[in-house]
C-alpha positions in Angstrom: 0.0 -0.2 -0.1 1.1 3.7 -0.9 0.0 6.9 0.8 -0.1 10.3 -0.8 -0.4 13.4 1.7 -1.5 16.4 -0.1 -3.5 20.2 0.9 -5.1 21.2 -1.6 -8.0 24.0 -1.7 -11.6 23.5 -2.6 -13.4 25.1 -5.8 -16.3 27.3 -5.6 -18.6 24.5 -5.3 -17.0 22.9 -2.7 -15.8 20.3 -5.0 -11.8 19.2 -4.5 -9.8 17.8 -7.7 -7.2 15.3 -6.7 -4.5 13.6 -9.3 -3.2 10.3 -7.8 -0.2 9.7 -9.9 -0.3 5.4 -9.3 2.4 5.0 -11.9 0.6 1.5 -12.8 -1.3 2.0 -16.5 -4.6 -0.1 -17.0 -4.6 -1.5 -13.8 -7.2 -1.4 -11.0 -6.5 0.0 -7.8 -8.9 1.0 -4.7 -8.0 4.6 -3.7 -9.7 5.7 -0.3 -9.8 9.5 0.6 -10.0 10.9 4.1 -10.2 14.4 4.2 -10.1 17.3 7.1 -9.9 20.5 7.6 -6.9 22.7 8.2 -6.3 26.4 8.9 -5.0 28.5 6.7 -1.5 28.9 8.1 0.7 27.6 5.5 3.8 29.2 6.1 7.8 26.6 6.9 7.0 26.8 10.6 3.7 25.0 9.9 5.8 22.5 8.2 8.0 21.6 10.9 11.2 24.3 10.0 12.2 26.0 13.3 10.8 29.1 13.6 12.9 31.5 11.5 15.3 28.8 10.5 15.1 30.2 6.8 16.2 34.0 8.0 19.1 32.6 10.0 20.4 30.5 7.4 19.8 32.1 4.0 23.0 33.4 2.6 25.3 32.2 5.4 27.7 30.3 3.5 31.0 32.4 3.0 33.4 30.2 1.3 33.7 31.7 -2.3 34.8 27.5 -3.5 31.3 27.3 -2.8 29.7 27.3 -5.9 26.5 26.0 -8.2 27.6 24.7 -11.4 25.9 24.3 -14.2 22.7 21.7 -14.2 22.8 21.3 -18.2 19.7 21.2 -20.1 16.5 19.2 -20.5 16.1 16.6 -22.4 13.5 16.6 -25.2 10.6 14.9 -24.8 7.6 14.0 -26.3 4.1 16.0 -25.9 1.9 14.6 -23.8 -1.5 13.6 -25.2 
């Protein structure tokens, strides 16, 4: 069994649209959905990061040899149907 956890916002009719990537083409699967209302606090602190962590650590690496090397180019892919 696999678990997917996501937070989404419902539309004006109160319907939430959820896409579940299962990676099994043309297979029968059972999907169970459980929902609960969440508050609007979608900050990094709400996701388990200590308060102020990003503010304290962003830009703190002073080593001039620490660089982000070129990442290359994306390969060409077929368009999805």
